[in-house]
Residue frames as qw, qx, qy, qz and C-alpha x, y, z in Angstrom:
[[0.000, 0.886, 0.464, 0.000, 0.00, 0.00, 0.00],
 [0.325, -0.761, 0.087, 0.555, 2.81, 2.40, 0.83],
 [0.389, -0.105, 0.581, 0.707, 4.34, 2.01, -2.63],
 [0.152, 0.638, 0.657, 0.372, 1.00, 2.83, -4.26],
 [0.188, -0.921, -0.273, 0.204, 0.56, 5.91, -2.07],
 [0.421, -0.528, 0.303, 0.672, 4.12, 7.01, -2.90],
 [0.342, 0.233, 0.645, 0.643, 3.31, 6.77, -6.61],
 [0.002, 0.839, 0.511, 0.187, 0.29, 9.05, -6.13],
 [0.356, -0.823, -0.023, 0.443, 2.43, 11.50, -4.16],
 [0.432, -0.246, 0.483, 0.721, 5.02, 11.58, -6.97],
 [0.203, 0.461, 0.676, 0.538, 2.24, 12.10, -9.52],
 [0.068, -0.006, 0.151, -0.986, 0.83, 15.02, -7.53],
 [0.525, -0.258, -0.537, -0.607, -2.50, 13.28, -7.18],
 [0.492, -0.212, 0.617, -0.577, -4.88, 11.82, -4.63],
 [0.314, -0.002, -0.907, -0.280, -6.64, 8.46, -4.71],
 [0.690, -0.303, -0.031, -0.656, -10.16, 7.52, -3.77],
 [0.522, -0.327, 0.735, -0.282, -10.41, 4.73, -1.19],
 [0.874, 0.290, 0.313, -0.232, -12.30, 2.53, -3.68],
 [0.645, 0.698, -0.309, 0.022, -9.55, 2.97, -6.30],
 [0.084, -0.641, 0.724, -0.241, -6.86, 2.22, -3.72],
 [0.739, -0.105, 0.602, -0.284, -8.67, -0.99, -2.78],
 [0.854, 0.504, 0.051, -0.121, -8.74, -1.98, -6.45],
 [0.428, 0.747, -0.486, 0.149, -5.00, -1.35, -6.82],
 [0.157, -0.537, 0.749, -0.355, -3.85, -2.88, -3.54],
 [0.151, -0.057, -0.987, 0.018, -6.36, -5.67, -3.13],
 [0.468, -0.408, -0.412, -0.667, -10.11, -5.97, -3.11],
 [0.602, -0.358, -0.677, 0.226, -9.93, -7.70, 0.27],
 [0.184, 0.000, -0.322, 0.929, -9.30, -4.27, 1.83],
 [0.380, -0.260, -0.255, -0.850, -12.84, -3.28, 0.96],
 [0.713, -0.333, -0.574, -0.226, -14.20, -6.21, 2.99],
 [0.436, -0.021, -0.615, 0.656, -12.31, -5.32, 6.17],
 [0.285, -0.794, -0.488, 0.223, -14.02, -3.73, 9.15],
 [0.188, 0.926, 0.022, 0.326, -13.55, 0.09, 9.01],
 [0.510, -0.804, 0.304, 0.041, -11.21, -0.01, 12.02],
 [0.798, -0.129, 0.460, 0.368, -9.03, -2.53, 10.18],
 [0.535, 0.709, 0.243, 0.389, -9.10, -0.36, 7.06],
 [0.140, -0.964, 0.164, -0.156, -7.79, 2.53, 9.16],
 [0.707, -0.546, 0.416, 0.169, -5.14, 0.26, 10.63],
 [0.796, 0.302, 0.345, 0.396, -3.98, -0.77, 7.14],
 [0.302, 0.865, 0.038, 0.400, -3.42, 2.89, 6.30],
 [0.454, -0.848, 0.266, -0.068, -1.71, 3.53, 9.64],
 [0.844, -0.227, 0.390, 0.291, 0.67, 0.64, 8.96],
 [0.647, 0.587, 0.219, 0.434, 1.47, 2.10, 5.54],
 [0.064, 0.904, -0.093, 0.411, 2.55, 5.29, 7.33],
 [0.796, -0.575, 0.011, 0.190, 4.65, 3.71, 10.09],
 [0.731, 0.004, 0.159, 0.664, 7.79, 4.46, 8.03],
 [0.179, 0.815, 0.194, 0.517, 6.80, 8.11, 7.48],
 [0.383, 0.094, -0.405, 0.825, 8.97, 10.54, 9.40],
 [0.168, -0.645, -0.629, 0.400, 7.16, 12.36, 12.19],
 [0.040, -0.566, 0.003, 0.824, 7.90, 15.75, 10.60],
 [0.114, 0.053, -0.674, -0.728, 6.30, 14.70, 7.30],
 [0.667, 0.046, 0.105, -0.736, 2.58, 14.47, 6.52],
 [0.600, -0.017, 0.797, -0.070, 1.18, 10.93, 6.44],
 [0.037, 0.106, -0.752, -0.650, 0.96, 9.49, 2.93],
 [0.031, 0.448, 0.894, -0.007, -2.51, 8.26, 3.80],
 [0.139, 0.578, 0.222, -0.773, -3.67, 11.90, 3.61],
 [0.145, 0.252, -0.607, -0.740, -3.78, 11.25, -0.15],
 [0.035, -0.314, -0.942, -0.112, -6.72, 8.88, 0.33],
 [0.290, -0.003, 0.019, -0.957, -10.02, 10.60, -0.40],
 [0.550, 0.318, 0.661, -0.398, -13.68, 9.78, -0.41],
 [0.536, 0.403, 0.670, 0.320, -15.45, 9.16, -3.73],
 [0.210, 0.937, 0.265, 0.091, -15.89, 12.92, -4.22],
 [0.605, 0.421, -0.185, 0.650, -12.15, 13.70, -3.86],
 [0.318, -0.798, 0.140, -0.492, -12.67, 15.19, -0.39],
 [0.079, -0.479, 0.770, -0.414, -10.92, 14.38, 2.86],
 [0.628, -0.157, -0.746, -0.157, -11.72, 10.80, 3.83],
 [0.646, -0.659, -0.017, -0.385, -13.36, 10.22, 7.19],
 [0.917, -0.145, -0.209, 0.306, -10.36, 8.00, 8.04],
 [0.421, 0.619, -0.225, 0.624, -7.95, 10.96, 8.06],
 [0.333, -0.707, 0.311, -0.541, -8.56, 12.19, 11.65],
 [0.938, -0.310, 0.115, -0.104, -8.44, 8.60, 12.92],
 [0.840, 0.321, -0.146, 0.413, -5.13, 8.03, 11.13],
 [0.122, 0.710, -0.303, 0.624, -3.68, 11.18, 12.71],
 [0.665, -0.580, 0.238, -0.405, -4.82, 9.94, 16.10],
 [0.993, -0.079, 0.039, 0.080, -3.33, 6.45, 15.63],
 [0.708, 0.410, -0.148, 0.556, -0.04, 7.99, 14.50],
 [0.475, -0.646, -0.280, 0.527, -0.04, 10.40, 17.48],
 [0.305, 0.279, 0.241, 0.878, -0.04, 13.36, 15.11],
 [0.049, 0.421, 0.425, -0.800, -1.52, 16.62, 16.35],
 [0.215, 0.689, 0.615, 0.318, -4.65, 18.04, 14.79],
 [0.207, -0.059, -0.056, 0.975, -4.12, 21.73, 14.17],
 [0.067, 0.664, 0.726, -0.166, -7.44, 23.20, 15.17],
 [0.047, -0.511, 0.006, 0.858, -6.63, 26.81, 14.18],
 [0.273, 0.279, -0.494, -0.777, -7.47, 26.28, 10.52],
 [0.831, 0.094, 0.223, -0.501, -9.64, 23.26, 11.06],
 [0.709, -0.128, 0.683, 0.123, -9.17, 19.68, 10.00],
 [0.710, 0.617, 0.322, 0.104, -10.04, 20.20, 6.29],
 [0.191, 0.945, -0.265, 0.028, -7.42, 22.96, 6.07],
 [0.459, -0.586, 0.665, 0.065, -4.82, 20.71, 7.69],
 [0.790, 0.199, 0.573, 0.091, -5.70, 17.88, 5.29],
 [0.556, 0.822, 0.099, 0.071, -5.37, 20.19, 2.29],
 [0.052, -0.887, 0.459, -0.011, -2.00, 21.49, 3.53],
 [0.651, -0.331, 0.679, 0.068, -0.77, 17.92, 4.11],
 [0.777, 0.454, 0.422, 0.110, -1.76, 16.89, 0.58],
 [0.367, 0.920, -0.114, 0.079, -0.01, 19.94, -0.91],
 [0.299, -0.761, 0.576, 0.006, 3.12, 19.28, 1.16],
 [0.777, -0.053, 0.619, 0.098, 3.21, 15.62, 0.08],
 [0.686, 0.674, 0.241, 0.133, 2.96, 16.64, -3.57],
 [0.112, 0.941, -0.311, 0.066, 5.74, 19.20, -3.11],
 [0.505, -0.584, 0.635, 0.013, 8.03, 16.77, -1.27],
 [0.752, 0.066, 0.646, 0.110, 7.48, 13.74, -3.51],
 [0.594, 0.794, 0.124, -0.029, 7.48, 15.76, -6.73],
 [0.013, 0.869, -0.492, -0.054, 11.18, 16.37, -6.11],
 [0.679, -0.294, 0.670, 0.058, 11.99, 12.63, -6.07]]
């Protein structure tokens, strides 16, 4: 999963959860939502603490922040910056990932 997320970061794109399941394995779709979150958390275990989680690139079907995002931040012990709100933090994380990975 991490390799797929890295490819989306390099491409400057996001990926809908359904499309990620198709690429990584349809069995993800059948997991309990908590296990789906855990799969994304595991993909980000190798992400440095000062970098946004790659799983921020996962969106809902309408290309908006996925409901998993705040749970992933919590599981990774990442702070939620309440000043600008969660959607603003998500957007900033996605932009930062595209900037960082676009240089690779």
